[in-house]
N, C-alpha and C positions, 0 to 999 in steps of 0.2 A: 689381977688388978684389971678392971676395963678403962680404956681410954672413955675421953669425954666427946659425947655427939658434935660434930659441925655445927649443929644448930646451938649448941648452948653458947651462952653471952662467955662462959669460961671457957669456952675454945680458946688455942693461941693466936688462930687469926682475927676474932672478934676482940682479943684482950689488947692486944697491941693495933687495931685497922684505928688509922688517922685520916683517912680519906675525908674530906671536905671539912675539916676543921682548919683556923687561922692560927700564924703562929709569927709573932715578934721575936727575930732572933736579934738582940744587943751582941754586937761585936761579930756582926755576920760577913767582914768584907776580907775576913783572912783569918786563918788557924780555925781552931776547935768551933768556933761560932760560922764560919765557911761551910767545913764539913758537916754542920747540924743543919745549916739550912738545907745546903744540897740534899742531906737524906731527905727532910721533911717535904720538900719540894718532888724526890723523885717517887715520896708514898703518895702524894693526892694533897698535900697541905698546901693553902692558899700562905707565902712568906713574905714576910715583910723584915728588910735588914735594916738596923743603924750600926753608927761607927762614926770615930772621930774625922776621919779622913776621904773627903768627898772622891777622890782619885780614884782609892781603892775600892770605895761603895761602887763607882762606875765600872770598874773593871770585873769585880764579884758579881754585880748583874749578869753581866755576859755569861755567866759559869753556871750559872741556879738555873736549873730548869725556866724558861723564858715564860711557859703557860703558868707556873706557877707564882714566879715574884711578880708581884704586883706594888713593890715600893722599894725606895733606897732614902733613906734620909739621913744625912750629918748630923750629928748630934754631940758636941763638944760642950762640956757643962763645967770645965777648968777654968778658974778665974782668968784672965789674961796676963800674960807677963809683962 
């Protein structure tokens, strides 16, 4: 069985290339969301994160690669208590 040529759109490097894409990660201030945001940023994605707690978003913004993180927006849609 022969391998797929590197120039093929079906080559693994091309299938999973996310450079230049834009991502909005909800819950990006902690846990899995923060890990996803960091991974996207490390792979050339322009990342925006959102979450309920502004202080956590500010802290997460310093951990996600600064050149890729373009915004952090607090968003709490729960009814007031």
